[in-house]
C-alpha positions as MATLAB code, in Angstrom:
seq = 'MSPKARDRARAKRRAEKRQAVFERRAAERARNRQVVAVVLAVLLVVGGLVGASYAVNRGKDTARPAAPAPSSPSASPSPSATRTLPPKSLAAGKTFVATITTNRGPVTVQLDGTKAPQTVASFLQLAGDGYWANSRCHRLTTAGIFVLQCGDPTGTGNGNPGYGYGIENAPKDGKYPTGTLAMARTSDPNSNGGQFFIVYKDTQLPTDGGGYTIFGTVTSGLDIVKKTAAAGVQGGQTDGPPAQPISIQKVVVTEKKA';
ca = [
     -91.220  -60.488  129.325;
     -87.684  -60.764  130.514;
     -85.104  -58.109  129.557;
     -83.315  -60.602  127.293;
     -86.556  -61.352  125.438;
     -87.228  -57.643  124.935;
     -83.693  -57.146  123.595;
     -84.158  -60.033  121.170;
     -87.488  -58.599  120.010;
     -85.980  -55.129  119.417;
     -83.072  -56.638  117.525;
     -85.483  -58.624  115.405;
     -87.532  -55.496  114.562;
     -84.379  -53.569  113.658;
     -83.237  -56.406  111.402;
     -86.663  -56.545  109.747;
     -86.569  -52.766  109.120;
     -83.066  -52.983  107.654;
     -84.187  -55.840  105.423;
     -87.247  -53.883  104.283;
     -85.082  -50.848  103.455;
     -82.638  -53.076  101.578;
     -85.417  -54.715   99.592;
     -87.034  -51.353   98.766;
     -83.754  -49.918   97.543;
     -83.035  -53.049   95.530;
     -86.472  -52.761   93.910;
     -85.824  -49.080   93.101;
     -82.474  -49.924   91.545;
     -84.098  -52.625   89.430;
     -86.785  -50.206   88.227;
     -84.139  -47.589   87.394;
     -82.169  -50.137   85.391;
     -85.321  -51.050   83.470;
     -86.068  -47.389   82.704;
     -82.511  -46.794   81.509;
     -82.662  -49.881   79.316;
     -85.926  -48.732   77.734;
     -84.588  -45.200   77.130;
     -81.409  -46.555   75.540;
     -83.418  -48.854   73.309;
     -85.603  -45.957   72.149;
     -82.552  -43.770   71.508;
     -80.922  -46.524   69.463;
     -84.038  -46.949   67.328;
     -84.437  -43.191   66.795;
     -80.735  -42.811   66.113;
     -80.886  -45.574   63.545;
     -83.817  -43.963   61.779;
     -82.136  -40.552   61.745;
     -78.892  -42.093   60.503;
     -80.675  -43.927   57.722;
     -82.544  -40.787   56.702;
     -79.323  -38.795   56.674;
     -77.567  -41.386   54.554;
     -80.395  -41.376   51.990;
     -80.617  -37.587   51.816;
     -76.861  -37.224   51.711;
     -76.739  -39.601   48.805;
     -79.311  -37.514   46.968;
     -77.430  -34.281   47.689;
     -74.078  -35.533   46.508;
     -75.227  -37.521   43.471;
     -74.103  -35.770   40.315;
     -74.008  -36.886   36.693;
     -70.651  -37.435   35.071;
     -69.280  -34.471   33.148;
     -70.164  -34.610   29.449;
     -67.403  -35.466   27.012;
     -65.310  -32.353   26.324;
     -65.933  -32.655   22.583;
     -69.481  -31.314   22.754;
     -71.678  -29.057   24.891;
     -74.525  -31.309   25.995;
     -77.848  -31.219   27.818;
     -79.117  -34.398   29.454;
     -82.742  -35.352   28.620;
     -84.647  -35.093   31.897;
     -87.845  -32.983   31.737;
     -88.187  -30.643   34.708;
     -91.463  -28.941   33.827;
     -94.500  -29.254   31.588;
     -94.370  -26.664   28.826;
     -95.397  -26.532   25.184;
     -92.983  -25.597   22.433;
     -94.012  -22.145   21.147;
     -94.553  -21.528   17.413;
     -91.726  -20.184   15.271;
     -93.921  -17.287   14.249;
     -93.213  -15.572   17.586;
     -89.695  -14.799   16.433;
     -89.541  -15.405   12.674;
     -87.978  -12.506   10.761;
     -87.340  -10.490   13.932;
     -84.307   -9.442   15.949;
     -84.298   -9.235   19.737;
     -82.004   -7.959   22.456;
     -81.703   -9.993   25.650;
     -80.079   -8.805   28.853;
     -78.861  -11.738   30.926;
     -78.319  -10.358   34.414;
     -75.785  -12.413   36.364;
     -74.264  -12.118   39.818;
     -71.112  -10.917   38.007;
     -72.891   -8.276   35.950;
     -75.069   -8.033   32.809;
     -74.365   -9.869   29.568;
     -76.234   -8.490   26.540;
     -76.938  -10.642   23.491;
     -78.629  -10.082   20.150;
     -80.989  -12.879   19.073;
     -81.480  -13.751   15.401;
     -85.093  -14.795   14.802;
     -84.516  -14.970   11.051;
     -81.849  -17.685   11.112;
     -83.073  -19.523   14.205;
     -86.799  -18.729   14.652;
     -87.683  -21.806   16.709;
     -84.771  -21.360   19.081;
     -85.428  -17.666   19.588;
     -89.169  -18.265   20.093;
     -88.316  -20.807   22.799;
     -85.831  -18.388   24.382;
     -88.487  -15.661   24.449;
     -90.976  -17.942   26.169;
     -88.534  -19.238   28.789;
     -87.295  -15.731   29.567;
     -90.878  -14.529   30.009;
     -91.610  -17.473   32.329;
     -88.626  -16.644   34.522;
     -87.307  -20.117   33.751;
     -83.664  -19.161   34.325;
     -84.139  -17.032   37.452;
     -81.444  -17.759   40.045;
     -79.852  -20.618   38.102;
     -76.118  -21.226   38.072;
     -74.010  -21.770   34.982;
     -72.985  -25.349   35.638;
     -70.227  -26.019   33.119;
     -67.017  -24.374   31.922;
     -64.548  -25.875   29.452;
     -61.006  -24.524   29.173;
     -59.166  -26.923   26.843;
     -59.962  -27.837   23.253;
     -63.280  -26.021   23.367;
     -63.933  -22.763   25.197;
     -67.502  -22.320   26.354;
     -69.532  -21.380   29.429;
     -72.712  -23.463   29.563;
     -75.839  -22.179   31.349;
     -79.605  -22.507   31.173;
     -80.370  -25.396   33.542;
     -82.434  -24.258   36.562;
     -81.371  -27.382   38.480;
     -77.699  -26.530   38.048;
     -76.877  -30.172   37.317;
     -76.848  -30.343   33.534;
     -79.953  -32.566   33.605;
     -82.745  -29.993   33.449;
     -84.810  -29.038   30.421;
     -88.127  -27.237   29.865;
     -90.087  -30.385   29.106;
     -89.861  -30.184   25.317;
     -87.249  -30.502   22.586;
     -86.768  -29.343   19.013;
     -84.358  -29.629   16.122;
     -81.165  -27.922   15.033;
     -81.168  -24.549   13.271;
     -78.381  -22.478   11.756;
     -75.489  -24.787   12.651;
     -72.232  -23.959   10.815;
     -71.214  -26.706    8.402;
     -67.524  -26.133    9.158;
     -68.040  -26.470   12.934;
     -66.497  -23.074   13.647;
     -67.962  -21.061   16.532;
     -66.372  -17.598   16.805;
     -65.803  -15.735   20.070;
     -69.067  -14.255   21.343;
     -71.300  -16.885   19.744;
     -74.501  -17.829   21.594;
     -75.528  -21.408   20.775;
     -77.720  -24.223   22.057;
     -76.468  -27.257   23.971;
     -78.027  -30.648   23.272;
     -77.538  -34.399   23.659;
     -76.605  -36.733   20.816;
     -80.257  -36.492   19.768;
     -80.513  -33.637   17.220;
     -84.053  -32.911   18.465;
     -83.000  -32.376   22.085;
     -82.543  -28.607   22.032;
     -84.353  -27.169   25.038;
     -83.249  -24.573   27.590;
     -79.491  -25.017   27.929;
     -77.193  -22.760   25.946;
     -73.530  -21.849   25.849;
     -71.440  -18.740   25.266;
     -68.206  -19.118   23.314;
     -65.510  -16.963   24.960;
     -62.698  -17.988   22.571;
     -62.817  -19.217   18.971;
     -63.850  -22.869   19.109;
     -64.076  -25.781   16.678;
     -66.914  -28.217   17.455;
     -67.762  -31.532   15.803;
     -70.370  -31.507   13.071;
     -71.485  -35.097   13.687;
     -75.205  -35.204   14.279;
     -75.762  -31.781   12.759;
     -73.748  -29.408   14.930;
     -75.149  -26.840   17.354;
     -77.689  -24.088   16.750;
     -76.285  -20.566   16.667;
     -79.056  -18.162   17.594;
     -77.309  -15.026   18.804;
     -74.181  -13.022   19.518;
     -72.876  -11.367   22.672;
     -72.789   -7.600   22.202;
     -71.550   -6.621   25.676;
     -70.449   -8.317   28.856;
     -68.224  -10.924   27.209;
     -65.453   -9.764   29.556;
     -67.510  -11.199   32.435;
     -67.471  -14.612   30.791;
     -63.761  -14.358   30.040;
     -62.955  -13.454   33.662;
     -64.986  -16.442   34.823;
     -63.052  -18.651   32.413;
     -59.715  -17.205   33.548;
     -60.478  -18.343   37.113;
     -60.650  -21.910   35.824;
     -62.668  -24.986   36.702;
     -63.241  -26.365   40.183;
     -60.565  -28.796   41.291;
     -58.153  -27.641   38.596;
     -59.982  -29.628   35.916;
     -60.618  -28.446   32.361;
     -64.322  -29.384   32.189;
     -66.749  -28.855   35.048;
     -68.321  -26.226   37.318;
     -66.571  -22.834   37.215;
     -64.227  -22.194   40.130;
     -65.676  -18.677   40.256;
     -69.441  -19.331   40.495;
     -71.634  -17.412   38.081;
     -75.446  -17.496   38.119;
     -78.236  -16.067   36.011;
     -80.523  -13.877   38.098;
     -82.987  -12.914   35.371;
     -83.330  -12.573   31.587;
     -85.216   -9.707   29.924;
     -85.863   -9.688   26.164;
     -87.092   -6.849   23.975;
     -87.658   -6.698   20.243;
     -85.149   -4.652   18.314;
     -86.895   -2.228   15.974;
     -85.490   -1.400   12.576;
];
């Protein structure tokens, strides 16, 4: 083979090697692009699912019922547990003392089982069940009526013990003196359940529908409620969650002996 032929052969081999390297690298780049495309597609799908899940859960977390009309303490009818209404005989003719321990301190109330036997019997049962443990007082009103409303374990104003009962011992004149302990309800007079309110300043409430059951009186700790009221309502409103959060930690009831 002549020298020129050998040179041409070597040049040809070098060109073939360069072409092979080029083709191999091109194939690698193509594979890498495919991998990246697949990864991006997976991330987009996962991201979409996570975003959708977040949107749904966020909607659940932020959904809140509208504040009840300021003319009446109310409890929305939405059963949160299966319980049976206890008999009136548990409380009839008896007086009880309940200590409502809050994160702001204890509030002591005297319960009148003579005037409101069904309400007090229900209160006894729910206290014994720990129904109100670690539940926030969800509503404060500071204009027209002056009450702190508690007793809903969900903290939304929608919770109840799964039963309802009628009105007892409601004042015909609609007057609720400072320190009164009364039941909240909906427009249905048989919707008394677990929500109650403490009157921290003399209040006049409507008597339409039968009024609101008075079943006790605050004997100590009313200053705690008044301080909570003095801090106002969230957002500077006059009806809504207290700006200074207050929660029930536990409720203990004992019978008061003569």
